[in-house]
Z-matrix of the N, CA and C atoms (Angstrom, degrees):
N
C 1 1.465
C 2 1.522 1 108.45
N 3 1.338 2 114.41 1 132.83
C 4 1.442 3 121.42 2 178.68
C 5 1.525 4 108.85 3 -88.02
N 6 1.334 5 119.44 4 129.60
C 7 1.465 6 120.92 5 -179.34
C 8 1.591 7 109.36 6 -70.94
N 9 1.322 8 114.54 7 151.51
C 10 1.438 9 121.08 8 176.85
C 11 1.526 10 107.13 9 -83.68
N 12 1.317 11 117.32 10 99.28
C 13 1.421 12 121.60 11 -175.45
C 14 1.555 13 113.02 12 -69.22
N 15 1.339 14 117.89 13 -24.19
C 16 1.419 15 120.58 14 175.98
C 17 1.531 16 111.20 15 -69.08
N 18 1.297 17 116.46 16 -37.63
C 19 1.513 18 119.79 17 176.14
C 20 1.504 19 110.66 18 -67.92
N 21 1.377 20 116.86 19 -38.52
C 22 1.458 21 119.83 20 176.09
C 23 1.485 22 111.06 21 -62.99
N 24 1.348 23 117.57 22 -44.89
C 25 1.453 24 119.39 23 179.37
C 26 1.520 25 111.25 24 -60.89
N 27 1.351 26 115.61 25 -42.01
C 28 1.468 27 120.42 26 -179.17
C 29 1.542 28 108.80 27 -61.87
N 30 1.317 29 116.72 28 -42.41
C 31 1.470 30 119.75 29 -179.19
C 32 1.549 31 111.03 30 -63.93
N 33 1.347 32 116.84 31 -29.46
C 34 1.469 33 122.05 32 177.94
C 35 1.466 34 113.92 33 -92.90
N 36 1.327 35 117.72 34 5.83
C 37 1.482 36 124.20 35 -177.84
C 38 1.536 37 111.82 36 57.01
N 39 1.335 38 113.35 37 43.96
C 40 1.486 39 120.30 38 177.13
C 41 1.453 40 108.49 39 -111.18
N 42 1.344 41 120.35 40 128.25
C 43 1.476 42 121.29 41 175.61
C 44 1.557 43 109.80 42 -64.54
N 45 1.331 44 114.68 43 139.62
C 46 1.485 45 119.74 44 -173.57
C 47 1.514 46 110.29 45 -146.58
N 48 1.360 47 113.72 46 154.77
C 49 1.468 48 120.42 47 175.80
C 50 1.505 49 107.48 48 -144.40
N 51 1.361 50 114.41 49 151.46
C 52 1.519 51 117.65 50 179.75
C 53 1.515 52 104.12 51 -118.75
N 54 1.342 53 114.22 52 142.07
C 55 1.458 54 122.05 53 176.11
C 56 1.522 55 107.99 54 -119.97
N 57 1.335 56 115.75 55 127.11
C 58 1.464 57 118.72 56 178.03
C 59 1.537 58 111.22 57 -120.88
N 60 1.332 59 116.27 58 -5.00
C 61 1.415 60 123.13 59 178.52
C 62 1.507 61 111.06 60 -129.21
N 63 1.350 62 116.46 61 129.54
C 64 1.457 63 119.26 62 -175.45
C 65 1.493 64 113.59 63 -59.13
N 66 1.315 65 118.21 64 -23.73
C 67 1.476 66 120.84 65 178.29
C 68 1.540 67 113.63 66 -70.59
N 69 1.359 68 115.56 67 -14.49
C 70 1.448 69 120.96 68 -178.12
C 71 1.521 70 113.15 69 -99.52
N 72 1.294 71 119.22 70 2.96
C 73 1.503 72 123.63 71 -177.15
C 74 1.533 73 108.08 72 -64.02
N 75 1.297 74 118.16 73 -47.46
C 76 1.482 75 120.10 74 -176.30
C 77 1.533 76 110.85 75 -60.41
N 78 1.318 77 115.40 76 -47.23
C 79 1.514 78 117.45 77 -179.73
C 80 1.498 79 111.65 78 -63.63
N 81 1.310 80 119.20 79 -38.87
C 82 1.456 81 121.88 80 177.91
C 83 1.505 82 112.29 81 -64.15
N 84 1.379 83 113.41 82 -41.16
C 85 1.480 84 116.62 83 179.25
C 86 1.521 85 109.85 84 -65.09
N 87 1.355 86 118.28 85 -39.72
C 88 1.437 87 118.72 86 175.86
C 89 1.507 88 112.60 87 -62.13
N 90 1.344 89 116.72 88 -38.70
C 91 1.474 90 120.40 89 175.85
C 92 1.554 91 110.12 90 -55.12
N 93 1.315 92 114.99 91 -50.02
C 94 1.476 93 117.86 92 -177.27
C 95 1.543 94 112.38 93 -64.16
N 96 1.314 95 118.35 94 -28.11
C 97 1.448 96 120.51 95 175.90
C 98 1.505 97 112.38 96 -78.16
N 99 1.347 98 117.66 97 -33.68
C 100 1.471 99 123.67 98 -178.25
C 101 1.509 100 112.93 99 -72.21
N 102 1.350 101 116.63 100 -29.93
C 103 1.450 102 121.78 101 -176.88
C 104 1.529 103 107.38 102 -68.32
N 105 1.318 104 114.12 103 126.51
C 106 1.473 105 119.98 104 177.38
C 107 1.536 106 109.95 105 -88.26
N 108 1.319 107 114.77 106 75.43
C 109 1.452 108 120.46 107 -176.97
C 110 1.524 109 106.90 108 -145.68
N 111 1.292 110 118.30 109 150.81
C 112 1.472 111 120.06 110 -178.03
C 113 1.510 112 112.35 111 -70.97
N 114 1.339 113 116.91 112 -23.06
C 115 1.472 114 121.28 113 -179.27
C 116 1.546 115 108.24 114 -132.09
N 117 1.310 116 116.14 115 144.09
C 118 1.461 117 123.18 116 166.86
C 119 1.501 118 106.79 117 -141.06
N 120 1.355 119 115.60 118 151.05
C 121 1.457 120 119.66 119 177.70
C 122 1.513 121 107.78 120 -120.94
N 123 1.347 122 113.45 121 132.42
C 124 1.453 123 121.51 122 177.87
C 125 1.541 124 107.72 123 -116.84
N 126 1.299 125 117.08 124 107.64
C 127 1.479 126 123.76 125 179.96
C 128 1.518 127 109.98 126 -91.63
N 129 1.334 128 116.84 127 104.16
C 130 1.450 129 120.80 128 -175.49
C 131 1.526 130 107.54 129 -103.44
N 132 1.303 131 115.60 130 117.41
C 133 1.469 132 121.24 131 -179.24
C 134 1.492 133 108.61 132 -91.17
N 135 1.359 134 116.64 133 119.47
C 136 1.453 135 121.84 134 -176.91
C 137 1.547 136 108.33 135 -118.65
N 138 1.318 137 116.50 136 133.90
C 139 1.498 138 118.22 137 177.24
C 140 1.501 139 110.38 138 -58.18
N 141 1.335 140 115.20 139 140.96
C 142 1.464 141 119.90 140 -173.86
C 143 1.517 142 114.59 141 -59.18
N 144 1.300 143 117.15 142 -20.00
C 145 1.495 144 120.09 143 -178.46
C 146 1.531 145 110.77 144 -86.85
N 147 1.305 146 117.20 145 -12.12
C 148 1.484 147 119.76 146 175.42
C 149 1.525 148 111.04 147 -79.95
N 150 1.314 149 117.19 148 146.38
C 151 1.434 150 123.21 149 177.14
C 152 1.517 151 108.44 150 -104.50
N 153 1.324 152 114.00 151 127.64
C 154 1.438 153 121.65 152 179.89
C 155 1.511 154 106.60 153 -110.33
N 156 1.300 155 115.41 154 119.47
C 157 1.468 156 120.73 155 -176.56
C 158 1.501 157 110.29 156 -107.88
N 159 1.312 158 120.18 157 145.31
C 160 1.478 159 124.01 158 -1.34
C 161 1.521 160 110.64 159 -75.27
N 162 1.312 161 116.60 160 154.92
C 163 1.455 162 122.51 161 177.16
C 164 1.493 163 112.76 162 -140.41
N 165 1.289 164 115.11 163 158.74
C 166 1.477 165 121.79 164 175.69
C 167 1.508 166 106.06 165 -123.59
N 168 1.300 167 116.75 166 123.17
C 169 1.474 168 121.08 167 -178.55
C 170 1.511 169 110.93 168 -69.33
N 171 1.304 170 115.30 169 148.18
C 172 1.463 171 120.91 170 -179.36
C 173 1.535 172 110.47 171 -52.51
N 174 1.315 173 115.45 172 131.69
C 175 1.449 174 121.59 173 -179.82
C 176 1.508 175 114.39 174 83.83
N 177 1.320 176 118.10 175 -1.48
C 178 1.468 177 120.96 176 -179.56
C 179 1.522 178 111.05 177 -97.53
N 180 1.301 179 117.06 178 164.12
C 181 1.446 180 123.47 179 -179.88
C 182 1.542 181 108.37 180 -94.74
N 183 1.343 182 115.28 181 167.43
C 184 1.462 183 121.07 182 179.15
C 185 1.517 184 111.88 183 -60.01
N 186 1.368 185 116.76 184 -32.91
C 187 1.461 186 120.47 185 178.78
C 188 1.571 187 111.44 186 -64.62
N 189 1.310 188 118.54 187 -13.97
C 190 1.421 189 122.13 188 -179.98
C 191 1.533 190 113.41 189 -98.57
N 192 1.317 191 116.29 190 18.44
C 193 1.443 192 120.96 191 -178.06
C 194 1.526 193 112.51 192 -55.67
N 195 1.354 194 117.37 193 138.44
C 196 1.456 195 122.49 194 178.44
C 197 1.502 196 106.28 195 -102.87
N 198 1.343 197 116.69 196 122.03
C 199 1.445 198 120.60 197 -178.10
C 200 1.561 199 112.58 198 -115.68
N 201 1.293 200 116.94 199 -6.78
C 202 1.463 201 121.28 200 -176.69
C 203 1.582 202 109.16 201 -138.12
N 204 1.311 203 114.35 202 164.29
C 205 1.436 204 119.68 203 176.08
C 206 1.481 205 114.90 204 75.69
N 207 1.350 206 117.25 205 -153.91
C 208 1.471 207 122.03 206 -178.50
C 209 1.477 208 113.98 207 -114.13
N 210 1.357 209 118.71 208 13.08
C 211 1.450 210 121.60 209 176.26
C 212 1.492 211 113.93 210 95.32
N 213 1.334 212 119.69 211 -10.35
C 214 1.426 213 120.46 212 179.47
C 215 1.536 214 111.91 213 -77.08
N 216 1.304 215 118.80 214 140.34
C 217 1.446 216 120.24 215 179.62
C 218 1.535 217 110.30 216 -89.39
N 219 1.307 218 118.54 217 -16.47
C 220 1.480 219 121.87 218 174.00
C 221 1.475 220 110.61 219 -143.20
N 222 1.336 221 117.62 220 153.76
C 223 1.462 222 122.30 221 -177.51
C 224 1.500 223 112.07 222 -118.58
């Protein structure tokens, strides 16, 4: 189960926004910059088939970070 990060942020009195559409990322980023608070949380929902870089595959160490490509180790 994935925790509701917006509820967590609310409980901690931290301004937060959730993005579920890539077209809304810029507006959400502007929101986090406009809020006059020391912390803001931006919860970006990404489909599981999308690769977000940089990433570390499950069971890998930080030294194995993937910063380019689509995450495959062989083609």
